[in-house]
N, C-alpha and C positions, 0 to 999 in steps of 0.2 A: 384353258383350251379355247380356241376360236371356233365359233359355229356360224353357219349360214343356213337359213331356213327359207324355202320358197313358200310364200303365203298363198292362200287359196280363198277366193270369194271376197277379196278386198281390193281397194285401189292400189295399195302398196304391193310391191313385187317380192321383196325380200327383207328378212330381219337378220342382222349381223350383230354378234355380241360375243363376249368372253364369259366363260363360266369356270371359275377357279375356286376350289375348296367350297363349293356350294354358294358362291357369291357371284352375282351378275355385275358386269361392268362393260363399258364401251359399247352401249347399245346404239345402233344406227338402223334406220329403216329407209329402204329405197322405195321412192314413190309415196303416194298418200299425201296427207295434209302435213306439210313440212314442219310448221311451227308446233302443232299439237304433238307430233311424233317426237320431235326434239325434246319437248317438255316431258313426255312420258319416259323417254330414255334417261333424262337427267334424274327423274324421280326414282327410277329403278336402279340407278347407279349405287353400288355398294349394298344393295338389298339382298337378303337371302333368297335363293332361287325359289324355294317353296313359298315364300311370301309373295313374290312376283306372280307366281301361278295362282295362288289363292285370291289375290286382289284383282287380277285382270281377266281371269277365266269367265266366260259366259257373257261378257259385255257384247251387246249387239249394236249394229249401226243401222238405224232405221228399221226396215223390215228384213234386213239381211240376218241370217242366223249366226253371223260372226262379225268381227270388227278388227281393226288394226291392233288394239290392245289385246283382244282375245287371241289373235295370231301370235303376238309376242308371248303370251302365256303358253300357247301350244309349242312354240319354238323352244322355250326354256324347259318345258316338261319333257320334250323329246331329247334335249341335251342331258337332262338329269337322268333319264332312262338309259341313255348311251353310256353315261358315266357310272351306272350301277345303282340308280335309285334315288330315293329321297335324301335330302340334306336338311340339317337343322330343323 
């Protein structure tokens, strides 16, 4: 299923991705640091949703309480919750 998540507190505006059978794919981030976010998207490709959340949650950007990777984790966690909870 395709998801869109509006980010909060970062340069990026939106995270778009697919979550099928607990696996993340097709990650795209609108706004933010293009090259870095493309790299993070490729690293998350094919990864279990729970692993994406575990690895990216809590990363900060400077003094901000969040970051683009943290917002990706929040987006995936929200999608997991919408699909009925934890996977793998």
